[in-house]
C-alpha positions in Angstrom: -54.9 23.5 -268.0 -57.0 20.9 -266.6 -60.6 20.2 -267.1 -62.0 19.7 -263.7 -65.6 17.7 -263.2 -67.6 15.6 -261.4 -66.9 11.9 -262.2 -69.3 10.2 -264.3 -68.4 6.3 -264.7 -67.8 5.4 -268.2 -69.9 3.0 -270.4 -69.8 -0.6 -269.6 -67.8 -2.6 -271.9 -68.8 -5.9 -273.1 -66.6 -9.3 -271.0 -65.4 -10.4 -274.4 -63.9 -6.6 -275.5 -62.7 -6.4 -272.0 -60.9 -9.9 -272.0 -59.5 -9.2 -275.5 -58.0 -5.7 -274.5 -56.6 -7.4 -271.4 -54.7 -10.3 -273.2 -53.6 -8.1 -275.8 -51.6 -6.2 -273.2 -50.2 -8.9 -271.7 -49.1 -10.3 -275.0 -47.3 -6.8 -275.5 -46.0 -6.2 -271.9 -42.5 -5.8 -271.0 -42.1 -9.2 -269.6 -37.9 -8.4 -269.3 -39.3 -5.5 -266.5 -40.6 -7.7 -264.5 -37.7 -10.1 -264.4 -37.4 -13.6 -263.4 -38.7 -14.0 -259.5 -36.9 -17.4 -259.2 -39.7 -19.5 -259.8 -40.2 -22.6 -262.2 -43.5 -21.0 -263.3 -43.5 -17.2 -264.8 -46.8 -15.6 -263.7 -48.2 -13.3 -265.8 -51.3 -12.0 -264.7 -54.4 -12.1 -262.5 -57.6 -11.9 -263.6 -60.0 -11.5 -260.6 -63.5 -11.5 -260.1 -64.9 -10.9 -256.5 -68.1 -10.3 -254.8 -68.0 -8.7 -251.5 -71.3 -9.3 -248.6 -70.8 -6.1 -246.6 -73.3 -7.4 -243.9 -71.9 -11.1 -243.7 -68.2 -9.6 -244.0 -67.5 -12.4 -246.4 -66.1 -12.4 -250.2 -66.1 -15.0 -252.8 -63.8 -15.0 -255.7 -62.1 -16.0 -258.9 -58.7 -15.6 -260.0 -57.5 -16.5 -263.6 -53.9 -16.7 -263.8 -51.6 -16.8 -266.8 -48.5 -18.7 -266.2 -45.6 -19.3 -268.7 -42.9 -21.8 -268.2 -39.4 -20.9 -267.5 -36.6 -22.6 -268.5 -35.5 -24.3 -265.5 -39.0 -26.4 -265.1 -38.5 -29.6 -264.2 -40.6 -32.9 -264.7 -43.2 -32.5 -262.1 -43.2 -28.5 -261.6 -44.7 -27.1 -258.4 -46.0 -23.7 -258.1 -46.4 -22.3 -254.6 -49.4 -20.0 -254.1 -50.1 -18.0 -250.6 -53.5 -17.1 -249.2 -54.9 -15.8 -246.2 -55.6 -17.9 -243.2 -59.3 -16.8 -243.2 -60.2 -17.7 -246.4 -60.8 -21.4 -248.3 -59.9 -22.8 -251.6 -63.1 -23.9 -253.4 -61.5 -25.4 -256.3 -58.1 -25.1 -258.6 -58.3 -26.1 -262.5 -55.4 -26.1 -264.7 -55.9 -25.9 -268.7 -59.3 -27.1 -267.7 -58.0 -30.0 -265.6 -58.5 -30.4 -261.8 -55.5 -29.8 -260.1 -53.8 -32.0 -257.6 -52.4 -29.5 -254.7 -51.6 -29.5 -250.8 -52.1 -26.7 -248.4 -50.0 -26.0 -245.5 -50.2 -23.2 -242.6 -47.4 -20.8 -242.0 -48.6 -19.9 -238.7 -46.6 -16.9 -237.8 -47.5 -15.2 -240.7 -51.0 -16.5 -240.8 -51.3 -17.7 -244.5 -51.8 -20.7 -246.1 -49.2 -22.3 -248.3 -50.8 -23.7 -251.6 -48.7 -25.9 -253.6 -49.7 -27.1 -256.9 -48.9 -30.1 -258.4 -48.7 -29.6 -262.3 -49.0 -33.0 -263.6 -46.4 -33.7 -266.6 -49.0 -35.2 -268.4 -51.0 -32.2 -268.7 -47.6 -30.4 -270.5 -47.3 -33.1 -273.3 -46.6 -31.4 -276.6 -46.5 -27.8 -275.0 -43.3 -25.9 -275.4 -41.6 -24.6 -272.6 -42.5 -20.5 -272.7 -46.3 -21.7 -273.8 -49.1 -19.8 -271.8 -50.9 -21.6 -269.6 -54.0 -20.8 -267.3 -54.8 -21.8 -263.8 -58.3 -20.7 -262.2 -58.5 -20.5 -258.3 -61.8 -20.1 -256.7 -62.0 -19.3 -253.0 -63.9 -17.8 -250.5 -63.2 -16.1 -247.2 -64.4 -14.5 -243.9 -63.3 -11.0 -242.9 -62.8 -9.1 -239.2 -64.9 -6.0 -238.8 -63.4 -2.5 -238.9 -64.1 -2.2 -235.2 -61.6 -5.0 -234.3 -59.1 -3.6 -236.8 -59.0 -0.5 -235.0 -58.3 -2.0 -231.8 -54.9 -3.6 -232.7 -53.7 0.0 -234.4 -50.6 1.7 -232.8 -49.1 5.0 -233.0 -52.1 6.2 -234.6 -50.9 4.6 -237.9 -52.9 1.4 -238.9 -50.5 -1.1 -239.6 -52.9 -4.1 -240.7 -52.2 -7.4 -242.3 -55.6 -8.6 -242.7 -58.5 -7.5 -244.9 -61.7 -6.0 -243.0 -65.0 -5.0 -243.9 -67.8 -2.7 -241.9 -70.1 -0.2 -242.2 -68.0 2.7 -243.5 -66.5 0.0 -245.9 -64.0 -2.6 -247.3 -60.0 -2.4 -247.3 -58.0 -5.3 -248.4 -54.3 -4.7 -248.4 -52.1 -6.6 -250.5 -50.1 -7.6 -247.5 -53.0 -9.4 -246.8 -53.0 -12.1 -249.3 -56.7 -11.7 -250.0 -56.3 -13.3 -253.5 -53.9 -16.3 -254.1 -50.4 -15.0 -254.9 -46.6 -15.3 -255.0 -44.7 -14.2 -251.9 -42.8 -12.0 -254.1 -44.5 -11.4 -257.8 -44.8 -8.7 -260.8 -47.8 -9.3 -262.5 -50.4 -7.3 -264.5 -54.1 -7.2 -263.1 -57.7 -7.2 -263.9 -60.4 -7.0 -261.4 -64.1 -7.3 -261.5 -65.4 -6.0 -258.1 -69.0 -6.6 -257.0 -70.1 -4.5 -254.1 -73.3 -3.1 -252.4 -74.7 -0.4 -254.9 -73.8 2.6 -252.6 -70.0 1.8 -252.4 -67.3 2.7 -254.8 -64.5 1.1 -255.2 -60.3 1.8 -255.8 -57.9 -0.1 -256.5 -54.5 0.1 -258.7 -54.8 0.8 -262.5 -57.3 2.6 -264.4 -61.1 2.2 -264.2 -62.5 0.4 -267.4 -66.1 0.3 -266.5 -68.7 0.8 -263.9 -72.4 0.0 -263.6 -75.2 -0.7 -261.4 -76.8 -3.9 -260.9 -79.6 -4.0 -258.9 -78.6 -3.4 -255.4 -74.6 -3.9 -256.7 -72.5 -2.1 -258.4 -69.7 -3.9 -260.7 -66.7 -2.0 -261.4 -63.7 -3.3 -263.5 -60.2 -1.9 -263.1 -57.1 -3.0 -264.7 -53.3 -2.1 -265.0 -51.1 -1.9 -268.3 -47.4 -2.1 -265.6 -46.6 -4.9 -263.5 -47.1 -4.1 -260.1 -46.5 -6.0 -256.8 -49.6 -6.6 -255.5 -53.1 -5.5 -255.7 -54.9 -3.2 -252.7 -58.7 -2.9 -253.0 -60.4 -0.2 -251.2 -64.4 0.4 -251.3 -66.4 3.2 -249.2 -69.3 5.9 -250.2 -67.3 8.0 -251.8 -67.8 11.3 -253.6 -65.5 11.4 -256.7 -64.1 14.2 -258.4 -61.8 14.0 -261.5 -59.7 16.1 -263.7 -57.0 15.2 -266.8 -53.6 16.9 -266.2 -51.1 16.5 -268.7 -52.7 13.3 -269.7 -53.2 11.7 -266.2 -56.1 11.0 -264.5 -56.4 13.0 -261.0 -59.2 11.9 -258.9 -60.0 12.9 -255.3 -62.3 10.0 -253.4 -63.6 11.7 -250.4 -67.0 11.3 -248.0 -68.3 14.2 -248.4 -68.3 16.9 -251.2 -65.6 19.5 -250.2 -64.7 21.5 -253.2 -61.9 23.8 -251.3 -60.5 20.5 -250.0 -60.6 18.6 -253.5 -59.1 21.9 -254.8 -56.2 21.8 -252.4 -55.4 18.7 -253.1 -55.6 18.5 -256.8 -53.3 21.9 -256.8 -51.0 20.2 -254.7 -50.7 17.1 -257.0 -50.1 18.6 -260.1 -47.1 20.6 -258.3 -45.9 17.3 -257.0 -46.3 15.6 -260.4 -44.3 18.2 -262.5 -41.7 18.4 -259.1 -40.9 14.4 -259.2 -41.0 14.4 -263.2 -37.8 16.8 -264.1 -36.1 15.4 -260.9 -36.7 11.7 -261.4 -38.5 10.9 -264.8 -41.5 10.8 -266.6 -44.8 9.7 -264.0 -45.3 6.0 -264.4 -49.1 5.7 -264.1 -52.4 6.9 -266.2 -53.9 8.0 -262.5 -53.5 9.2 -259.3 -56.0 9.5 -256.6 -55.9 10.9 -253.3 -58.2 8.5 -251.2 -60.2 8.8 -247.7 -59.8 5.8 -245.4 -61.9 5.2 -242.4 -58.3 4.0 -240.6 -55.6 6.3 -239.7 -53.3 5.4 -242.8 -50.6 7.0 -244.7 -50.1 4.9 -247.6 -48.4 5.4 -251.0 -49.5 2.4 -253.8 -49.1 2.5 -257.4 -51.4 5.2 -258.4 -53.2 6.3 -255.5 -52.7 7.2 -251.7 -54.7 6.3 -248.9 -54.7 9.0 -246.0 -57.1 8.5 -242.7 -59.8 11.0 -242.8 -58.4 13.1 -239.6 -54.8 12.9 -241.5 -56.2 14.1 -244.8 -57.9 17.0 -243.3 -54.8 18.6 -241.4 -53.7 21.6 -242.7 -50.1 20.3 -243.1 -50.7 17.3 -244.5 -50.9 18.6 -248.5 -47.7 20.5 -248.1 -45.7 17.3 -246.3 -47.2 13.7 -246.3 -48.9 14.1 -249.8 -45.8 15.2 -251.8 -44.0 11.9 -249.7 -46.9 9.4 -250.6 -46.7 10.6 -254.5 -42.7 10.2 -254.2 -43.4 6.7 -253.8 -44.9 6.6 -257.2 -41.3 6.4 -258.1 -39.6 5.1 -255.0 -41.3 1.8 -254.2 -44.4 1.5 -256.4 -42.7 1.8 -259.8 -39.2 0.8 -258.6 -40.0 -2.3 -256.3 -37.9 -2.9 -253.0 -35.9 -6.2 -253.0 -35.2 -5.8 -249.3 -33.1 -8.4 -248.7 -30.4 -6.2 -248.6 -32.7 -3.5 -246.6 -35.5 -1.1 -247.5 -34.2 1.9 -248.9 -37.5 3.4 -250.3 -38.5 4.9 -246.9 -35.0 6.6 -246.9 -35.0 7.9 -251.0 -38.5 9.0 -250.2 -37.9 11.2 -247.0 -34.5 12.6 -248.6 -36.4 13.2 -251.9 -39.8 14.7 -250.3 -39.8 15.5 -246.4 -36.5 16.9 -246.8 -36.6 18.6 -250.0 -39.4 20.6 -248.5 -37.4 21.9 -245.9 -34.6 22.6 -248.2 -36.9 24.7 -250.4 -37.8 27.0 -247.3 -34.2 27.7 -246.1 -30.9 26.4 -245.0 -32.3 26.7 -241.3 -35.1 24.5 -242.0 -33.0 21.9 -243.6 -30.5 22.2 -240.8 -33.7 21.5 -238.4 -34.8 18.7 -240.2 -31.2 17.1 -240.0 -31.1 17.7 -236.4 -34.7 16.4 -235.6 -33.7 13.1 -237.6 -30.5 12.8 -235.3 -32.8 13.6 -232.1 -35.0 11.0 -233.1 -32.5 8.3 -233.9 -30.6 9.5 -230.5 -34.0 9.2 -228.8 -35.6 5.8 -230.2 -32.8 3.5 -231.9 -29.3 4.5 -230.4 -29.6 1.3 -228.8 -30.7 -0.9 -231.4 -28.8 -3.8 -232.7 -30.3 -3.2 -236.7 -28.1 -1.8 -239.3 -29.8 0.3 -242.3 -29.5 -3.3 -244.7 -31.6 -5.0 -241.7 -34.3 -2.5 -241.9 -37.3 -4.1 -243.4 -40.6 -1.7 -242.2 -41.4 0.9 -240.2 -43.7 -1.1 -237.4 -41.4 0.1 -234.7 -40.2 3.6 -233.8 -36.8 2.0 -233.6 -37.2 0.8 -237.2 -38.4 4.1 -238.2 -35.9 5.8 -236.7 -33.2 3.3 -238.7 -34.9 3.1 -242.1 -36.0 7.1 -242.2 -33.7 8.8 -240.2 -30.5 7.5 -240.7 -31.3 6.2 -244.5 -32.3 9.5 -245.5 -29.1 11.2 -243.9 -27.1 8.8 -245.9 -28.3 10.2 -249.0 -27.3 13.9 -247.6 -23.8 12.7 -247.2 -23.8 10.9 -250.3 -25.0 14.1 -252.1 -22.2 16.2 -250.2 -19.4 13.3 -251.4 -20.2 13.5 -254.9 -21.5 16.7 -255.8 -25.2 17.9 -256.4 -24.7 17.4 -260.5 -23.6 13.7 -260.1 -26.3 13.0 -257.4 -29.1 14.2 -259.6 -28.1 12.3 -262.5 -27.7 9.3 -260.3 -31.1 9.2 -259.4 -32.5 9.5 -263.0 -29.9 6.6 -263.6 -31.0 4.7 -260.5 -34.8 5.2 -261.9 -34.5 4.6 -265.6 -32.2 1.4 -264.8 -34.8 -0.2 -262.6 -38.1 1.1 -263.2 -41.2 -1.7 -262.8 -38.9 -4.1 -261.7 -36.8 -5.1 -258.4 -33.7 -3.3 -256.7 -31.7 -3.3 -253.8 -29.2 -0.6 -252.3 -26.5 -2.3 -254.5 -28.5 -1.6 -257.8 -28.7 2.3 -256.1 -24.6 1.8 -255.3 -24.3 1.3 -259.2 -26.4 3.9 -260.4 -24.3 6.5 -258.3 -21.0 5.3 -259.1 -21.9 5.4 -262.9 -23.0 8.9 -262.4 -20.2 10.1 -260.3 -17.3 8.1 -262.1 -16.3 7.0 -258.2 -15.9 3.9 -256.4 -18.5 4.0 -253.5 -18.1 0.6 -251.8 -16.6 2.1 -248.9 -19.3 4.6 -248.8 -22.1 2.2 -248.8 -20.8 -0.5 -246.5 -20.1 1.6 -243.6 -23.5 2.7 -243.7 -25.6 0.1 -244.6 -23.6 -2.7 -242.7 -22.5 -0.9 -239.5 -25.2 -0.6 -236.9 -25.5 2.2 -234.4 -23.5 5.4 -235.3 -20.1 7.2 -234.6 -19.7 9.6 -231.6 -17.5 12.4 -232.3 -15.6 14.3 -230.0 -13.2 17.0 -229.6 -9.7 15.9 -227.7 -7.6 18.8 -228.0 -7.0 22.0 -229.5 -3.6 24.2 -230.8 -3.5 28.0 -231.7 0.0 28.7 -233.3 0.9 32.1 -234.8 2.4 31.8 -238.6 5.5 33.9 -239.0 4.1 34.6 -242.6 0.8 35.8 -240.7 -2.5 34.4 -239.5 -2.9 31.2 -237.5 -2.7 27.4 -237.7 -5.8 25.4 -236.0 -4.7 22.0 -234.9 -7.7 19.9 -233.7 -7.4 16.7 -232.2 -10.9 15.1 -233.2 -11.8 11.5 -232.0 -14.4 9.0 -232.9 -15.7 5.5 -231.4 -14.6 2.2 -232.8 -15.1 1.6 -235.4 -13.7 4.6 -237.1 -15.9 5.7 -240.1 -14.2 7.4 -243.2 -15.7 11.0 -243.0 -15.6 14.2 -244.5 -15.9 16.0 -241.5 -17.3 20.5 -241.7 -15.1 22.6 -239.3 -15.8 25.7 -238.6 -13.7 28.3 -236.9 -14.6 31.7 -236.1 -12.6 34.5 -235.2 -13.1 37.1 -232.5 -14.8 39.5 -234.5 -17.3 36.9 -236.0 -15.8 35.6 -239.2 -16.0 32.1 -240.2 -13.5 30.1 -241.7 -15.4 26.8 -243.2 -13.3 23.5 -244.5 -14.2 20.1 -244.9 -11.4 17.8 -243.4 -11.2 13.9 -244.2 -10.6 11.4 -241.3 -10.8 8.0 -240.8 -9.1 7.4 -237.4 -10.7 6.8 -234.1 -8.2 9.8 -233.2 -6.6 12.0 -235.8 -5.3 15.6 -235.8 -5.9 18.0 -238.6 -4.8 21.6 -239.2 -6.6 24.7 -240.5 -5.3 28.2 -241.2 -7.2 31.0 -240.6 -6.3 34.7 -241.2 -7.9 35.8 -237.8 -7.0 35.1 -234.6 -9.4 32.4 -233.6 -12.4 32.5 -231.0 -13.9 29.2 -231.6 -13.9 25.5 -233.6 -17.0 23.7 -234.0 -17.5 20.3 -235.9 -20.2 19.6 -237.9 -22.3 22.9 -236.9 -25.2 21.7 -239.5 -25.4 18.2 -238.1 -24.9 17.1 -241.7 -23.0 14.1 -241.0 -25.0 10.9 -239.2 -23.9 10.5 -235.8 -24.8 10.3 -232.2 -25.7 13.2 -230.5 -24.6 13.8 -227.0 -27.6 13.9 -224.5 -26.8 17.9 -224.1 -27.6 18.5 -227.5 -30.8 16.8 -226.8 -33.5 19.2 -225.4 -36.5 17.8 -223.4 -39.3 15.9 -225.5 -41.9 13.8 -224.9 -40.1 11.6 -227.6 -37.5 11.0 -225.0 -40.1 9.7 -222.8 -41.6 7.5 -225.6 -38.2 6.2 -226.5 -37.7 5.1 -223.0 -39.0 1.6 -223.0 -37.9 1.3 -218.9 -40.1 4.7 -218.2 -42.7 4.8 -216.2 -46.4 6.4 -216.7 -47.5 8.0 -213.3 -50.9 7.9 -212.9 -53.0 9.8 -209.9 -54.3 7.7 -206.9 -57.6 5.3 -206.9 -59.4 8.3 -205.4 -61.5 8.7 -208.8 -59.2 11.0 -210.5 -57.4 8.7 -212.5 -60.3 7.5 -214.8 -59.8 11.0 -216.5 -56.2 9.9 -217.7 -56.7 6.0 -217.6 -57.6 5.8 -221.5 -54.7 7.8 -222.6 -52.4 5.9 -220.0 -53.3 2.8 -221.5 -52.7 4.2 -225.3 -49.3 5.3 -224.5 -48.3 2.1 -222.6 -49.5 0.2 -225.4 -47.9 2.4 -228.4 -44.2 2.6 -226.6 -44.3 0.1 -223.9 -44.2 2.0 -220.3 -45.2 0.5 -217.6 -48.3 2.4 -215.4 -48.0 3.0 -211.8 -50.0 5.5 -209.2 -48.0 7.9 -207.4 -48.4 5.7 -204.2 -46.3 3.1 -205.6 -43.7 5.7 -206.7 -40.2 6.0 -205.1 -39.8 9.1 -207.0 -36.6 10.2 -206.4 -35.4 6.4 -207.0 -36.9 6.3 -210.4 -36.1 9.2 -211.6 -32.2 8.5 -210.9 -32.7 6.2 -213.7 -35.8 6.2 -215.7 -37.6 8.8 -218.1 -41.3 9.4 -216.3 -44.8 11.0 -217.2 -47.1 12.6 -214.5 -50.9 12.5 -215.5 -52.3 15.2 -213.8 -51.7 18.7 -212.2 -50.7 19.4 -208.6 -54.3 19.1 -207.3 -54.5 15.8 -209.1 -51.4 13.9 -208.6 -49.1 14.2 -205.5 -46.3 13.7 -207.0 -45.9 16.9 -208.6 -44.7 18.0 -205.2 -41.7 16.2 -205.6 -40.6 17.6 -208.9 -42.5 21.0 -209.5 -39.4 23.1 -208.9 -38.2 21.5 -212.3 -40.8 22.8 -214.2 -41.2 26.5 -212.9 -39.2 28.1 -215.8 -41.4 26.7 -218.1 -44.7 26.4 -216.8 -46.9 28.4 -214.0 -51.0 27.5 -212.7 -53.0 30.1 -211.5 -56.3 29.8 -210.4 -58.1 30.5 -214.0 -54.9 30.7 -216.1 -51.9 28.7 -217.2 -48.8 30.3 -218.3 -46.5 28.0 -220.7 -43.2 29.4 -221.9 -44.3 33.1 -221.0 -47.8 32.6 -222.7 -51.2 32.7 -220.8 -53.9 30.5 -221.5 -57.3 29.7 -219.9 -57.2 27.0 -217.7 -60.6 25.7 -218.6 -60.8 23.4 -221.8 -56.8 23.7 -222.1 -54.5 20.4 -222.3 -50.8 20.9 -221.4 -47.9 18.6 -222.0 -44.6 19.8 -220.8 -41.0 17.6 -220.7 -38.0 19.0 -218.8 -34.5 17.5 -218.7 -34.2 15.0 -215.6 -31.5 16.6 -213.3 -30.7 13.3 -212.0 -29.9 11.9 -215.2 -29.5 14.1 -218.5 -30.3 11.2 -220.8 -34.0 11.3 -219.2 -36.7 13.2 -219.0 -39.4 14.3 -216.6 -43.1 14.9 -218.4 -46.4 16.1 -217.1 -49.5 16.0 -218.9 -52.8 17.5 -217.5 -55.6 19.5 -218.3 -59.0 21.1 -217.1 -61.1 19.0 -219.3 -62.3 15.4 -219.3 -61.6 14.7 -222.6 -58.0 14.2 -222.2 -57.8 11.1 -224.5 -58.5 13.3 -227.6 -55.8 15.9 -227.0 -53.2 13.6 -225.3 -53.2 11.1 -228.4 -52.7 14.0 -230.3 -49.6 14.7 -228.5 -47.7 11.8 -230.5 -47.8 14.0 -233.8 -46.0 16.6 -231.6 -43.7 14.3 -229.4 -40.4 16.5 -230.4 -41.3 19.4 -229.0 -40.5 20.4 -225.4 -43.9 21.9 -224.5 -47.5 21.6 -226.4 -50.6 23.4 -225.4 -53.9 22.4 -227.0 -56.9 24.9 -226.8 -58.9 23.3 -229.2 -59.3 21.5 -232.6 -56.6 23.5 -234.3 -53.0 23.5 -234.5 -51.5 23.6 -230.8 -49.0 26.0 -229.7 -45.4 24.2 -229.3 -42.3 24.8 -228.8 -38.6 23.5 -228.3 -36.2 24.2 -225.4 -32.6 24.8 -226.9 -29.9 22.0 -226.5 -26.3 23.0 -226.0 -23.4 22.5 -228.4 -21.2 19.8 -227.5 -18.5 19.6 -230.5 -17.8 23.3 -230.0 -14.7 24.4 -228.5 -14.2 27.6 -226.7 -11.0 29.5 -227.9 -11.2 32.5 -225.8 -9.4 31.4 -222.8 -6.7 29.5 -225.0 -3.0 31.3 -225.4 -1.6 31.3 -228.8 2.1 30.4 -229.4 
C-alpha cells in the first residue's frame, strides 16, 4: 500500500548536523565496493556548494574533496582532476595550505586538466590511509538552452556541457561541471542555491530545502558510491509517495494527476519486476523528471525524460522500464568500457525485449527481426565490434551496442538455458554492485552459473565485427528403409565461420513441423535431420534468434533504409517557392543522417536510383521527379483531389502528411521514399517520422499516434522441396 501526498520540503537541518551525518556515512561506507581506480590518491567524497545565477548563466562553487592515500603513493604524489573548459579555478587548498597546481587543456574533450602537486612536507607525520581535505573554489559561464537545442541530432539531446536558461538548469555529470576524476566512484553531498521559483533534482536523497529571500537552498546527499553527479532544476510540480521504503517522485512542469498516476503505477511495477529478476533496488528514491530537452536518460535514482517524450502514450510501457532497468545496469553496476559498453545491451534485453516476450511469441520474434533489420540498415558496413562500442552517438554505433548486444544475450540464454541464465543475472549483479564491471565479469558470472566454458561464445560475438551471412547450398531428401525421410542440408556461412546452434525447421506436406538445433562451425557444412512425414520445405532460423546479416529481400522498404544510406539524396522541389515548405525538414534529415540535398533540376533520377536511396519531398504537383518513379508507389499510394489512399485506407487530403517507402527496383538494397502533405507544417510531422522509421508507410492526421505499416519481406533461408524428388 502506498501513501501518495503532494511533496513538502523537510525541515532544514543545521549545517553542523548535516556535516556530522555526512562524514559518518563516509566512515561507514563500503570502500571496497568502489575499488582502486588506479590513482595514487583515492577520492572518497565531494561536498559541493554551488550558487547559480539564471540571468547571467553563471555558477560559482566550492568543492570539499576528501582524499585518502593509497599504498603506492610516492614522495611527491599528484592528483589529476578535470573541469570543463568554460569554468575557472579560483583557488585550491590542501589541508589548509595553498596547493601548487598546473592547468593544461584537452582541446578535443573541451576540458581542463588540473594537476595538483601535493607537497611532501604537508604529509610529514601522516600515516598512509589517513583522510585529507582538498578545497577547490571555481566559477563558470554556461551556454543558453537555445544554443544547446541547436546541436541536437536525431531528436535526442546528446549534450556534453551544462546549460542555463529561462526553462531551468541542466548540468550533466559528463560535462565536468565540478572538478572530478575521469573515472571515479565517490559519495556526494551538495548544497544548491538557485532562483526561488526553481526546484532541484540530483542523485541521492533530499536532506533539506528552504527559501532564503529570492533564492531556494536545497541539500542532497548520496549514501552509495556513484560515478558522477547530474544536476537539474526547473519550475517543478512535485508529487511524492513511499513504496516499500522507496521514495517515488514525479517532477513535472504542471500538475497532471492522471499522468502522475500512470508513471507512479508503472514505476512500482518495474521496481517489483527487477527486484525479483536481479536483486533489491539499490537506491532510496526513484524520480521521473521532466526535461526541456528531448532526453531519455537514466541516472542513479532518477530518469530524465523530455516533455514531448514523457507524454507519448507508449513511454510508460517501454522507455520508462528501460531507464529503471538502468538502475541496476549502469547506475549501480558501473560501466568499465575498456572492453566495450555492455550496459545498453543488457538493459535492452532485460527491458525492451522482455516486454515483447511478455506479450507473446510473435511480438518477441518481430523485435528480434527489427534488431537485425536495424543493424543491416545502419551498421552492416561498420568495422566496429561490440568490444569497441562505447556510446550510442551515431545510428551505426547504436545498432551495434543495442541491437547486436541484446541479441548476444538471447543467444547466451539459448546456449546455457533459462535457469542458468536467470542465476547468471543475479550473480553478475551481486558480485559487481557499486563497482565497475566489464564484459569479462559478465562472462565469469554466466560461466559460474552454468558451469560452462563460454570463452568461445564471448570471443566470437564481442571481438568479431559484422555478422555471419548464412546460406543454403543444397538439400537432399532420402527415403529410409525403416520409414520416414532423411533430409540433408548443406549450410554455408561467410568467413570467419562462427560456432552456431542453428534452429532448423522441416515442414511436411501436411503442415507438420519438425524443429531441431544443429551445431555448425565451418564455412560449409552438411547436417541431417530425420522426419516422419514427407518434407515440403526446410528453413534456417525462421524465428530470427541468431544474430546474422539479413539479405536485401528480407528487409522491407522503410525510411530507416534511406536514413542508413549516407550516400542517399534528398530531392527538393525547384526554386519556384514550393521548396520553403520542405526546407526545414530536409535540413534536419541531412544534419541527422548525412544525406546530400539537391533540387529536382539537378537530379539525373535514373542514374541516382541505380546506386542510391532517395527521398522525394513533395507530391506530384510539387515535385516533378515523381513522374519518373510514381509507378513504383501505385500499389501503396493513390492521390485524388480531396483524398489520399495509403495501403487501402482513405484519408482526407487536407492536413494529412504521408511518408511512403518502396523498394528501389534498380537496387534491392536501396529504397525510394516520398514525404508530402497538404499543410505548411511539414516539419512538425516530418521530425516525428524518425520515431517510426522502421515502417514502410506512415500517415499523420494529427497529434496522436499515426497510422503505420510494414510491407512484408521475403524468406531468404527457406528452401522449397515441393519439386525435389526423394530417393
